mmCIF file of the N, C-alpha and C atoms, coordinates in Angstrom:
data_MODEL
# 
_entry.id   MODEL 
# 
loop_
_atom_site.group_PDB 
_atom_site.id 
_atom_site.type_symbol 
_atom_site.label_atom_id 
_atom_site.label_alt_id 
_atom_site.label_comp_id 
_atom_site.label_asym_id 
_atom_site.label_entity_id 
_atom_site.label_seq_id 
_atom_site.pdbx_PDB_ins_code 
_atom_site.Cartn_x 
_atom_site.Cartn_y 
_atom_site.Cartn_z 
_atom_site.occupancy 
_atom_site.B_iso_or_equiv 
_atom_site.pdbx_formal_charge 
_atom_site.auth_seq_id 
_atom_site.auth_comp_id 
_atom_site.auth_asym_id 
_atom_site.auth_atom_id 
_atom_site.pdbx_PDB_model_num 
ATOM 1   N N  . MET A 1 1  ? 211.441 61.183 141.387 1.00 0.00 ? 1  MET A N  1 
ATOM 2   C CA . MET A 1 1  ? 211.858 60.015 140.645 1.00 0.00 ? 1  MET A CA 1 
ATOM 3   C C  . MET A 1 1  ? 211.170 58.773 141.216 1.00 0.00 ? 1  MET A C  1 
ATOM 4   N N  . GLU A 1 2  ? 210.600 57.986 140.355 1.00 0.00 ? 2  GLU A N  1 
ATOM 5   C CA . GLU A 1 2  ? 209.893 56.786 140.775 1.00 0.00 ? 2  GLU A CA 1 
ATOM 6   C C  . GLU A 1 2  ? 210.878 55.623 140.927 1.00 0.00 ? 2  GLU A C  1 
ATOM 7   N N  . ILE A 1 3  ? 210.759 54.900 142.024 1.00 0.00 ? 3  ILE A N  1 
ATOM 8   C CA . ILE A 1 3  ? 211.629 53.751 142.265 1.00 0.00 ? 3  ILE A CA 1 
ATOM 9   C C  . ILE A 1 3  ? 211.092 52.563 141.466 1.00 0.00 ? 3  ILE A C  1 
ATOM 10  N N  . PRO A 1 4  ? 211.952 51.897 140.685 1.00 0.00 ? 4  PRO A N  1 
ATOM 11  C CA . PRO A 1 4  ? 211.505 50.741 139.902 1.00 0.00 ? 4  PRO A CA 1 
ATOM 12  C C  . PRO A 1 4  ? 211.066 49.600 140.818 1.00 0.00 ? 4  PRO A C  1 
ATOM 13  N N  . THR A 1 5  ? 210.389 48.650 140.227 1.00 0.00 ? 5  THR A N  1 
ATOM 14  C CA . THR A 1 5  ? 209.896 47.505 140.988 1.00 0.00 ? 5  THR A CA 1 
ATOM 15  C C  . THR A 1 5  ? 210.672 46.246 140.612 1.00 0.00 ? 5  THR A C  1 
ATOM 16  N N  . ALA A 1 6  ? 210.453 45.209 141.392 1.00 0.00 ? 6  ALA A N  1 
ATOM 17  C CA . ALA A 1 6  ? 211.075 43.917 141.110 1.00 0.00 ? 6  ALA A CA 1 
ATOM 18  C C  . ALA A 1 6  ? 210.705 43.438 139.706 1.00 0.00 ? 6  ALA A C  1 
ATOM 19  N N  . ARG A 1 7  ? 209.498 43.733 139.265 1.00 0.00 ? 7  ARG A N  1 
ATOM 20  C CA . ARG A 1 7  ? 209.079 43.320 137.915 1.00 0.00 ? 7  ARG A CA 1 
ATOM 21  C C  . ARG A 1 7  ? 209.935 43.947 136.828 1.00 0.00 ? 7  ARG A C  1 
ATOM 22  N N  . ASP A 1 8  ? 210.366 45.180 137.042 1.00 0.00 ? 8  ASP A N  1 
ATOM 23  C CA . ASP A 1 8  ? 211.245 45.834 136.074 1.00 0.00 ? 8  ASP A CA 1 
ATOM 24  C C  . ASP A 1 8  ? 212.568 45.085 135.951 1.00 0.00 ? 8  ASP A C  1 
ATOM 25  N N  . VAL A 1 9  ? 213.130 44.685 137.075 1.00 0.00 ? 9  VAL A N  1 
ATOM 26  C CA . VAL A 1 9  ? 214.404 43.960 137.074 1.00 0.00 ? 9  VAL A CA 1 
ATOM 27  C C  . VAL A 1 9  ? 214.225 42.576 136.453 1.00 0.00 ? 9  VAL A C  1 
ATOM 28  N N  . ILE A 1 10 ? 213.153 41.882 136.808 1.00 0.00 ? 10 ILE A N  1 
ATOM 29  C CA . ILE A 1 10 ? 212.888 40.554 136.258 1.00 0.00 ? 10 ILE A CA 1 
ATOM 30  C C  . ILE A 1 10 ? 212.774 40.624 134.737 1.00 0.00 ? 10 ILE A C  1 
ATOM 31  N N  . ALA A 1 11 ? 212.030 41.593 134.233 1.00 0.00 ? 11 ALA A N  1 
ATOM 32  C CA . ALA A 1 11 ? 211.880 41.753 132.782 1.00 0.00 ? 11 ALA A CA 1 
ATOM 33  C C  . ALA A 1 11 ? 213.232 42.033 132.128 1.00 0.00 ? 11 ALA A C  1 
ATOM 34  N N  . PHE A 1 12 ? 214.021 42.920 132.726 1.00 0.00 ? 12 PHE A N  1 
ATOM 35  C CA . PHE A 1 12 ? 215.335 43.255 132.191 1.00 0.00 ? 12 PHE A CA 1 
ATOM 36  C C  . PHE A 1 12 ? 216.241 42.025 132.162 1.00 0.00 ? 12 PHE A C  1 
ATOM 37  N N  . LEU A 1 13 ? 216.348 41.332 133.292 1.00 0.00 ? 13 LEU A N  1 
ATOM 38  C CA . LEU A 1 13 ? 217.223 40.162 133.355 1.00 0.00 ? 13 LEU A CA 1 
ATOM 39  C C  . LEU A 1 13 ? 216.792 39.069 132.378 1.00 0.00 ? 13 LEU A C  1 
ATOM 40  N N  . ASN A 1 14 ? 215.509 38.782 132.315 1.00 0.00 ? 14 ASN A N  1 
ATOM 41  C CA . ASN A 1 14 ? 215.046 37.729 131.421 1.00 0.00 ? 14 ASN A CA 1 
ATOM 42  C C  . ASN A 1 14 ? 215.287 38.080 129.958 1.00 0.00 ? 14 ASN A C  1 
ATOM 43  N N  . GLU A 1 15 ? 215.113 39.332 129.606 1.00 0.00 ? 15 GLU A N  1 
ATOM 44  C CA . GLU A 1 15 ? 215.385 39.767 128.233 1.00 0.00 ? 15 GLU A CA 1 
ATOM 45  C C  . GLU A 1 15 ? 216.866 39.618 127.906 1.00 0.00 ? 15 GLU A C  1 
ATOM 46  N N  . ARG A 1 16 ? 217.726 40.064 128.818 1.00 0.00 ? 16 ARG A N  1 
ATOM 47  C CA . ARG A 1 16 ? 219.177 39.997 128.597 1.00 0.00 ? 16 ARG A CA 1 
ATOM 48  C C  . ARG A 1 16 ? 219.677 38.557 128.566 1.00 0.00 ? 16 ARG A C  1 
ATOM 49  N N  . LEU A 1 17 ? 219.190 37.718 129.481 1.00 0.00 ? 17 LEU A N  1 
ATOM 50  C CA . LEU A 1 17 ? 219.615 36.322 129.501 1.00 0.00 ? 17 LEU A CA 1 
ATOM 51  C C  . LEU A 1 17 ? 219.182 35.599 128.230 1.00 0.00 ? 17 LEU A C  1 
ATOM 52  N N  . SER A 1 18 ? 217.977 35.868 127.787 1.00 0.00 ? 18 SER A N  1 
ATOM 53  C CA . SER A 1 18 ? 217.491 35.272 126.545 1.00 0.00 ? 18 SER A CA 1 
ATOM 54  C C  . SER A 1 18 ? 218.352 35.700 125.361 1.00 0.00 ? 18 SER A C  1 
ATOM 55  N N  . ALA A 1 19 ? 218.678 36.980 125.290 1.00 0.00 ? 19 ALA A N  1 
ATOM 56  C CA . ALA A 1 19 ? 219.500 37.497 124.195 1.00 0.00 ? 19 ALA A CA 1 
ATOM 57  C C  . ALA A 1 19 ? 220.891 36.880 124.184 1.00 0.00 ? 19 ALA A C  1 
ATOM 58  N N  . ARG A 1 20 ? 221.371 36.471 125.339 1.00 0.00 ? 20 ARG A N  1 
ATOM 59  C CA . ARG A 1 20 ? 222.715 35.883 125.456 1.00 0.00 ? 20 ARG A CA 1 
ATOM 60  C C  . ARG A 1 20 ? 222.697 34.353 125.399 1.00 0.00 ? 20 ARG A C  1 
ATOM 61  N N  . GLY A 1 21 ? 221.522 33.765 125.166 1.00 0.00 ? 21 GLY A N  1 
ATOM 62  C CA . GLY A 1 21 ? 221.415 32.322 125.012 1.00 0.00 ? 21 GLY A CA 1 
ATOM 63  C C  . GLY A 1 21 ? 221.418 31.525 126.294 1.00 0.00 ? 21 GLY A C  1 
ATOM 64  N N  . VAL A 1 22 ? 221.137 32.183 127.411 1.00 0.00 ? 22 VAL A N  1 
ATOM 65  C CA . VAL A 1 22 ? 221.060 31.482 128.701 1.00 0.00 ? 22 VAL A CA 1 
ATOM 66  C C  . VAL A 1 22 ? 219.624 31.015 128.895 1.00 0.00 ? 22 VAL A C  1 
ATOM 67  N N  . ALA A 1 23 ? 219.458 29.719 129.170 1.00 0.00 ? 23 ALA A N  1 
ATOM 68  C CA . ALA A 1 23 ? 218.114 29.151 129.294 1.00 0.00 ? 23 ALA A CA 1 
ATOM 69  C C  . ALA A 1 23 ? 217.404 29.546 130.591 1.00 0.00 ? 23 ALA A C  1 
ATOM 70  N N  . ALA A 1 24 ? 218.147 29.873 131.619 1.00 0.00 ? 24 ALA A N  1 
ATOM 71  C CA . ALA A 1 24 ? 217.550 30.198 132.922 1.00 0.00 ? 24 ALA A CA 1 
ATOM 72  C C  . ALA A 1 24 ? 216.729 31.482 132.843 1.00 0.00 ? 24 ALA A C  1 
ATOM 73  N N  . ARG A 1 25 ? 215.658 31.532 133.634 1.00 0.00 ? 25 ARG A N  1 
ATOM 74  C CA . ARG A 1 25 ? 214.821 32.720 133.743 1.00 0.00 ? 25 ARG A CA 1 
ATOM 75  C C  . ARG A 1 25 ? 214.570 33.011 135.217 1.00 0.00 ? 25 ARG A C  1 
ATOM 76  N N  . VAL A 1 26 ? 214.235 34.249 135.496 1.00 0.00 ? 26 VAL A N  1 
ATOM 77  C CA . VAL A 1 26 ? 213.967 34.702 136.860 1.00 0.00 ? 26 VAL A CA 1 
ATOM 78  C C  . VAL A 1 26 ? 212.461 34.858 137.026 1.00 0.00 ? 26 VAL A C  1 
ATOM 79  N N  . ASP A 1 27 ? 211.906 34.238 138.078 1.00 0.00 ? 27 ASP A N  1 
ATOM 80  C CA . ASP A 1 27 ? 210.476 34.363 138.394 1.00 0.00 ? 27 ASP A CA 1 
ATOM 81  C C  . ASP A 1 27 ? 210.241 35.372 139.509 1.00 0.00 ? 27 ASP A C  1 
ATOM 82  N N  . HIS A 1 28 ? 211.225 35.509 140.400 1.00 0.00 ? 28 HIS A N  1 
ATOM 83  C CA . HIS A 1 28 ? 211.072 36.413 141.540 1.00 0.00 ? 28 HIS A CA 1 
ATOM 84  C C  . HIS A 1 28 ? 212.445 36.876 142.022 1.00 0.00 ? 28 HIS A C  1 
ATOM 85  N N  . LEU A 1 29 ? 212.452 37.950 142.749 1.00 0.00 ? 29 LEU A N  1 
ATOM 86  C CA . LEU A 1 29 ? 213.662 38.473 143.369 1.00 0.00 ? 29 LEU A CA 1 
ATOM 87  C C  . LEU A 1 29 ? 213.492 38.454 144.870 1.00 0.00 ? 29 LEU A C  1 
ATOM 88  N N  . THR A 1 30 ? 214.600 38.365 145.574 1.00 0.00 ? 30 THR A N  1 
ATOM 89  C CA . THR A 1 30 ? 214.604 38.572 147.012 1.00 0.00 ? 30 THR A CA 1 
ATOM 90  C C  . THR A 1 30 ? 214.894 40.052 147.214 1.00 0.00 ? 30 THR A C  1 
ATOM 91  N N  . VAL A 1 31 ? 213.949 40.763 147.816 1.00 0.00 ? 31 VAL A N  1 
ATOM 92  C CA . VAL A 1 31 ? 214.083 42.212 147.983 1.00 0.00 ? 31 VAL A CA 1 
ATOM 93  C C  . VAL A 1 31 ? 214.056 42.550 149.462 1.00 0.00 ? 31 VAL A C  1 
ATOM 94  N N  . LEU A 1 32 ? 215.060 43.300 149.894 1.00 0.00 ? 32 LEU A N  1 
ATOM 95  C CA . LEU A 1 32 ? 215.066 43.778 151.277 1.00 0.00 ? 32 LEU A CA 1 
ATOM 96  C C  . LEU A 1 32 ? 213.906 44.756 151.457 1.00 0.00 ? 32 LEU A C  1 
ATOM 97  N N  . PRO A 1 33 ? 213.338 44.830 152.638 1.00 0.00 ? 33 PRO A N  1 
ATOM 98  C CA . PRO A 1 33 ? 212.128 45.650 152.840 1.00 0.00 ? 33 PRO A CA 1 
ATOM 99  C C  . PRO A 1 33 ? 212.390 47.149 152.983 1.00 0.00 ? 33 PRO A C  1 
ATOM 100 N N  . TYR A 1 34 ? 213.534 47.619 152.569 1.00 0.00 ? 34 TYR A N  1 
ATOM 101 C CA . TYR A 1 34 ? 213.820 49.050 152.678 1.00 0.00 ? 34 TYR A CA 1 
ATOM 102 C C  . TYR A 1 34 ? 214.722 49.491 151.529 1.00 0.00 ? 34 TYR A C  1 
ATOM 103 N N  . VAL A 1 35 ? 214.745 50.787 151.291 1.00 0.00 ? 35 VAL A N  1 
ATOM 104 C CA . VAL A 1 35 ? 215.644 51.368 150.313 1.00 0.00 ? 35 VAL A CA 1 
ATOM 105 C C  . VAL A 1 35 ? 216.892 51.805 151.059 1.00 0.00 ? 35 VAL A C  1 
ATOM 106 N N  . SER A 1 36 ? 218.026 51.321 150.630 1.00 0.00 ? 36 SER A N  1 
ATOM 107 C CA . SER A 1 36 ? 219.286 51.576 151.324 1.00 0.00 ? 36 SER A CA 1 
ATOM 108 C C  . SER A 1 36 ? 219.769 53.012 151.129 1.00 0.00 ? 36 SER A C  1 
ATOM 109 N N  . PRO A 1 37 ? 220.099 53.687 152.208 1.00 0.00 ? 37 PRO A N  1 
ATOM 110 C CA . PRO A 1 37 ? 220.632 55.044 152.069 1.00 0.00 ? 37 PRO A CA 1 
ATOM 111 C C  . PRO A 1 37 ? 222.022 55.055 151.435 1.00 0.00 ? 37 PRO A C  1 
ATOM 112 N N  . MET A 1 38 ? 222.697 53.926 151.408 1.00 0.00 ? 38 MET A N  1 
ATOM 113 C CA . MET A 1 38 ? 224.014 53.827 150.785 1.00 0.00 ? 38 MET A CA 1 
ATOM 114 C C  . MET A 1 38 ? 223.896 53.589 149.279 1.00 0.00 ? 38 MET A C  1 
ATOM 115 N N  . TRP A 1 39 ? 222.677 53.431 148.800 1.00 0.00 ? 39 TRP A N  1 
ATOM 116 C CA . TRP A 1 39 ? 222.360 53.207 147.382 1.00 0.00 ? 39 TRP A CA 1 
ATOM 117 C C  . TRP A 1 39 ? 223.020 51.938 146.853 1.00 0.00 ? 39 TRP A C  1 
ATOM 118 N N  . MET A 1 40 ? 223.135 50.946 147.739 1.00 0.00 ? 40 MET A N  1 
ATOM 119 C CA . MET A 1 40 ? 223.592 49.633 147.310 1.00 0.00 ? 40 MET A CA 1 
ATOM 120 C C  . MET A 1 40 ? 222.364 48.828 146.909 1.00 0.00 ? 40 MET A C  1 
ATOM 121 N N  . ALA A 1 41 ? 222.551 47.846 146.066 1.00 0.00 ? 41 ALA A N  1 
ATOM 122 C CA . ALA A 1 41 ? 221.422 47.048 145.600 1.00 0.00 ? 41 ALA A CA 1 
ATOM 123 C C  . ALA A 1 41 ? 220.705 46.400 146.782 1.00 0.00 ? 41 ALA A C  1 
ATOM 124 N N  . ASN A 1 42 ? 219.389 46.509 146.781 1.00 0.00 ? 42 ASN A N  1 
ATOM 125 C CA . ASN A 1 42 ? 218.589 45.917 147.848 1.00 0.00 ? 42 ASN A CA 1 
ATOM 126 C C  . ASN A 1 42 ? 217.868 44.658 147.368 1.00 0.00 ? 42 ASN A C  1 
ATOM 127 N N  . TRP A 1 43 ? 218.380 44.028 146.324 1.00 0.00 ? 43 TRP A N  1 
ATOM 128 C CA . TRP A 1 43 ? 217.729 42.834 145.782 1.00 0.00 ? 43 TRP A CA 1 
ATOM 129 C C  . TRP A 1 43 ? 218.771 41.816 145.317 1.00 0.00 ? 43 TRP A C  1 
ATOM 130 N N  . ASP A 1 44 ? 218.297 40.565 145.148 1.00 0.00 ? 44 ASP A N  1 
ATOM 131 C CA . ASP A 1 44 ? 219.134 39.497 144.625 1.00 0.00 ? 44 ASP A CA 1 
ATOM 132 C C  . ASP A 1 44 ? 218.248 38.540 143.832 1.00 0.00 ? 44 ASP A C  1 
ATOM 133 N N  . ALA A 1 45 ? 218.867 37.784 142.940 1.00 0.00 ? 45 ALA A N  1 
ATOM 134 C CA . ALA A 1 45 ? 218.149 36.799 142.120 1.00 0.00 ? 45 ALA A CA 1 
ATOM 135 C C  . ALA A 1 45 ? 218.719 35.413 142.418 1.00 0.00 ? 45 ALA A C  1 
ATOM 136 N N  . PRO A 1 46 ? 218.295 34.794 143.527 1.00 0.00 ? 46 PRO A N  1 
ATOM 137 C CA . PRO A 1 46 ? 218.866 33.506 143.927 1.00 0.00 ? 46 PRO A CA 1 
ATOM 138 C C  . PRO A 1 46 ? 218.635 32.385 142.923 1.00 0.00 ? 46 PRO A C  1 
ATOM 139 N N  . GLN A 1 47 ? 217.644 32.504 142.064 1.00 0.00 ? 47 GLN A N  1 
ATOM 140 C CA . GLN A 1 47 ? 217.390 31.479 141.050 1.00 0.00 ? 47 GLN A CA 1 
ATOM 141 C C  . GLN A 1 47 ? 218.571 31.318 140.093 1.00 0.00 ? 47 GLN A C  1 
ATOM 142 N N  . LEU A 1 48 ? 219.394 32.340 139.981 1.00 0.00 ? 48 LEU A N  1 
ATOM 143 C CA . LEU A 1 48 ? 220.515 32.293 139.038 1.00 0.00 ? 48 LEU A CA 1 
ATOM 144 C C  . LEU A 1 48 ? 221.795 31.743 139.657 1.00 0.00 ? 48 LEU A C  1 
ATOM 145 N N  . ALA A 1 49 ? 221.750 31.361 140.911 1.00 0.00 ? 49 ALA A N  1 
ATOM 146 C CA . ALA A 1 49 ? 222.952 30.919 141.618 1.00 0.00 ? 49 ALA A CA 1 
ATOM 147 C C  . ALA A 1 49 ? 223.590 29.669 141.019 1.00 0.00 ? 49 ALA A C  1 
ATOM 148 N N  . ASP A 1 50 ? 222.799 28.780 140.455 1.00 0.00 ? 50 ASP A N  1 
ATOM 149 C CA . ASP A 1 50 ? 223.332 27.517 139.940 1.00 0.00 ? 50 ASP A CA 1 
ATOM 150 C C  . ASP A 1 50 ? 223.457 27.461 138.420 1.00 0.00 ? 50 ASP A C  1 
ATOM 151 N N  . VAL A 1 51 ? 223.308 28.589 137.752 1.00 0.00 ? 51 VAL A N  1 
ATOM 152 C CA . VAL A 1 51 ? 223.404 28.608 136.294 1.00 0.00 ? 51 VAL A CA 1 
ATOM 153 C C  . VAL A 1 51 ? 224.857 28.373 135.889 1.00 0.00 ? 51 VAL A C  1 
ATOM 154 N N  . LYS A 1 52 ? 225.057 27.490 134.918 1.00 0.00 ? 52 LYS A N  1 
ATOM 155 C CA . LYS A 1 52 ? 226.421 27.117 134.528 1.00 0.00 ? 52 LYS A CA 1 
ATOM 156 C C  . LYS A 1 52 ? 227.183 28.238 133.837 1.00 0.00 ? 52 LYS A C  1 
ATOM 157 N N  . GLN A 1 53 ? 226.507 29.124 133.154 1.00 0.00 ? 53 GLN A N  1 
ATOM 158 C CA . GLN A 1 53 ? 227.189 30.220 132.451 1.00 0.00 ? 53 GLN A CA 1 
ATOM 159 C C  . GLN A 1 53 ? 227.416 31.382 133.420 1.00 0.00 ? 53 GLN A C  1 
ATOM 160 N N  . ARG A 1 54 ? 228.243 31.142 134.437 1.00 0.00 ? 54 ARG A N  1 
ATOM 161 C CA . ARG A 1 54 ? 228.461 32.118 135.511 1.00 0.00 ? 54 ARG A CA 1 
ATOM 162 C C  . ARG A 1 54 ? 228.942 33.466 134.998 1.00 0.00 ? 54 ARG A C  1 
ATOM 163 N N  . ASP A 1 55 ? 229.841 33.468 134.023 1.00 0.00 ? 55 ASP A N  1 
ATOM 164 C CA . ASP A 1 55 ? 230.382 34.732 133.537 1.00 0.00 ? 55 ASP A CA 1 
ATOM 165 C C  . ASP A 1 55 ? 229.286 35.600 132.929 1.00 0.00 ? 55 ASP A C  1 
ATOM 166 N N  . VAL A 1 56 ? 228.393 34.998 132.179 1.00 0.00 ? 56 VAL A N  1 
ATOM 167 C CA . VAL A 1 56 ? 227.281 35.747 131.571 1.00 0.00 ? 56 VAL A CA 1 
ATOM 168 C C  . VAL A 1 56 ? 226.334 36.246 132.655 1.00 0.00 ? 56 VAL A C  1 
ATOM 169 N N  . VAL A 1 57 ? 225.989 35.374 133.590 1.00 0.00 ? 57 VAL A N  1 
ATOM 170 C CA . VAL A 1 57 ? 225.071 35.758 134.669 1.00 0.00 ? 57 VAL A CA 1 
ATOM 171 C C  . VAL A 1 57 ? 225.669 36.896 135.491 1.00 0.00 ? 57 VAL A C  1 
ATOM 172 N N  . GLU A 1 58 ? 226.930 36.780 135.853 1.00 0.00 ? 58 GLU A N  1 
ATOM 173 C CA . GLU A 1 58 ? 227.569 37.832 136.653 1.00 0.00 ? 58 GLU A CA 1 
ATOM 174 C C  . GLU A 1 58 ? 227.576 39.172 135.907 1.00 0.00 ? 58 GLU A C  1 
ATOM 175 N N  . GLU A 1 59 ? 227.874 39.133 134.622 1.00 0.00 ? 59 GLU A N  1 
ATOM 176 C CA . GLU A 1 59 ? 227.888 40.361 133.823 1.00 0.00 ? 59 GLU A CA 1 
ATOM 177 C C  . GLU A 1 59 ? 226.500 41.006 133.772 1.00 0.00 ? 59 GLU A C  1 
ATOM 178 N N  . GLU A 1 60 ? 225.489 40.192 133.556 1.00 0.00 ? 60 GLU A N  1 
ATOM 179 C CA . GLU A 1 60 ? 224.126 40.726 133.478 1.00 0.00 ? 60 GLU A CA 1 
ATOM 180 C C  . GLU A 1 60 ? 223.623 41.194 134.838 1.00 0.00 ? 60 GLU A C  1 
ATOM 181 N N  . MET A 1 61 ? 224.017 40.510 135.899 1.00 0.00 ? 61 MET A N  1 
ATOM 182 C CA . MET A 1 61 ? 223.638 40.960 137.241 1.00 0.00 ? 61 MET A CA 1 
ATOM 183 C C  . MET A 1 61 ? 224.284 42.310 137.559 1.00 0.00 ? 61 MET A C  1 
ATOM 184 N N  . ARG A 1 62 ? 225.549 42.479 137.189 1.00 0.00 ? 62 ARG A N  1 
ATOM 185 C CA . ARG A 1 62 ? 226.212 43.781 137.407 1.00 0.00 ? 62 ARG A CA 1 
ATOM 186 C C  . ARG A 1 62 ? 225.480 44.891 136.662 1.00 0.00 ? 62 ARG A C  1 
ATOM 187 N N  . GLU A 1 63 ? 225.118 44.623 135.425 1.00 0.00 ? 63 GLU A N  1 
ATOM 188 C CA . GLU A 1 63 ? 224.401 45.628 134.628 1.00 0.00 ? 63 GLU A CA 1 
ATOM 189 C C  . GLU A 1 63 ? 223.042 45.936 135.252 1.00 0.00 ? 63 GLU A C  1 
ATOM 190 N N  . ALA A 1 64 ? 222.328 44.904 135.678 1.00 0.00 ? 64 ALA A N  1 
ATOM 191 C CA . ALA A 1 64 ? 221.009 45.110 136.286 1.00 0.00 ? 64 ALA A CA 1 
ATOM 192 C C  . ALA A 1 64 ? 221.132 45.891 137.589 1.00 0.00 ? 64 ALA A C  1 
ATOM 193 N N  . ARG A 1 65 ? 222.134 45.588 138.392 1.00 0.00 ? 65 ARG A N  1 
ATOM 194 C CA . ARG A 1 65 ? 222.308 46.315 139.665 1.00 0.00 ? 65 ARG A CA 1 
ATOM 195 C C  . ARG A 1 65 ? 222.721 47.765 139.430 1.00 0.00 ? 65 ARG A C  1 
ATOM 196 N N  . TRP A 1 66 ? 223.427 48.021 138.352 1.00 0.00 ? 66 TRP A N  1 
ATOM 197 C CA . TRP A 1 66 ? 223.784 49.397 138.012 1.00 0.00 ? 66 TRP A CA 1 
ATOM 198 C C  . TRP A 1 66 ? 222.532 50.166 137.573 1.00 0.00 ? 66 TRP A C  1 
ATOM 199 N N  . ARG A 1 67 ? 221.700 49.524 136.751 1.00 0.00 ? 67 ARG A N  1 
ATOM 200 C CA . ARG A 1 67 ? 220.476 50.176 136.263 1.00 0.00 ? 67 ARG A CA 1 
ATOM 201 C C  . ARG A 1 67 ? 219.391 50.273 137.338 1.00 0.00 ? 67 ARG A C  1 
ATOM 202 N N  . TYR A 1 68 ? 219.304 49.240 138.157 1.00 0.00 ? 68 TYR A N  1 
ATOM 203 C CA . TYR A 1 68 ? 218.230 49.147 139.167 1.00 0.00 ? 68 TYR A CA 1 
ATOM 204 C C  . TYR A 1 68 ? 218.820 48.840 140.538 1.00 0.00 ? 68 TYR A C  1 
ATOM 205 N N  . PRO A 1 69 ? 219.527 49.759 141.144 1.00 0.00 ? 69 PRO A N  1 
ATOM 206 C CA . PRO A 1 69 ? 220.123 49.447 142.448 1.00 0.00 ? 69 PRO A CA 1 
ATOM 207 C C  . PRO A 1 69 ? 219.077 49.290 143.544 1.00 0.00 ? 69 PRO A C  1 
ATOM 208 N N  . GLN A 1 70 ? 218.021 50.056 143.476 1.00 0.00 ? 70 GLN A N  1 
ATOM 209 C CA . GLN A 1 70 ? 216.974 50.018 144.503 1.00 0.00 ? 70 GLN A CA 1 
ATOM 210 C C  . GLN A 1 70 ? 215.639 49.707 143.834 1.00 0.00 ? 70 GLN A C  1 
ATOM 211 N N  . VAL A 1 71 ? 214.941 48.710 144.335 1.00 0.00 ? 71 VAL A N  1 
ATOM 212 C CA . VAL A 1 71 ? 213.636 48.354 143.797 1.00 0.00 ? 71 VAL A CA 1 
ATOM 213 C C  . VAL A 1 71 ? 212.639 48.150 144.930 1.00 0.00 ? 71 VAL A C  1 
ATOM 214 N N  . LEU A 1 72 ? 211.396 48.224 144.575 1.00 0.00 ? 72 LEU A N  1 
ATOM 215 C CA . LEU A 1 72 ? 210.318 47.906 145.497 1.00 0.00 ? 72 LEU A CA 1 
ATOM 216 C C  . LEU A 1 72 ? 209.788 46.530 145.159 1.00 0.00 ? 72 LEU A C  1 
ATOM 217 N N  . ASP A 1 73 ? 209.445 45.767 146.176 1.00 0.00 ? 73 ASP A N  1 
ATOM 218 C CA . ASP A 1 73 ? 208.876 44.436 145.979 1.00 0.00 ? 73 ASP A CA 1 
ATOM 219 C C  . ASP A 1 73 ? 207.370 44.576 145.800 1.00 0.00 ? 73 ASP A C  1 
ATOM 220 N N  . GLU A 1 74 ? 206.841 43.980 144.758 1.00 0.00 ? 74 GLU A N  1 
ATOM 221 C CA . GLU A 1 74 ? 205.403 44.088 144.482 1.00 0.00 ? 74 GLU A CA 1 
ATOM 222 C C  . GLU A 1 74 ? 204.606 42.917 145.020 1.00 0.00 ? 74 GLU A C  1 
ATOM 223 N N  . PHE A 1 75 ? 205.269 41.917 145.545 1.00 0.00 ? 75 PHE A N  1 
ATOM 224 C CA . PHE A 1 75 ? 204.542 40.701 145.921 1.00 0.00 ? 75 PHE A CA 1 
ATOM 225 C C  . PHE A 1 75 ? 204.251 40.641 147.394 1.00 0.00 ? 75 PHE A C  1 
# 
């Protein structure tokens, strides 16, 4: 199984946020340099921390972390 990349998560989040009418977009993720053996998410999207539509952002972040718990950083 191939591990998804940060670009996969960025594309997913930006598509979902756009569909939900949120103006914010993600340019990059903070990715830990390892894949967690506990299969917890190894990434975060700090750009979304100040978005006013917190409920929408939180819902989409949960969905993204469920779909992409572990990613590789391409940058």
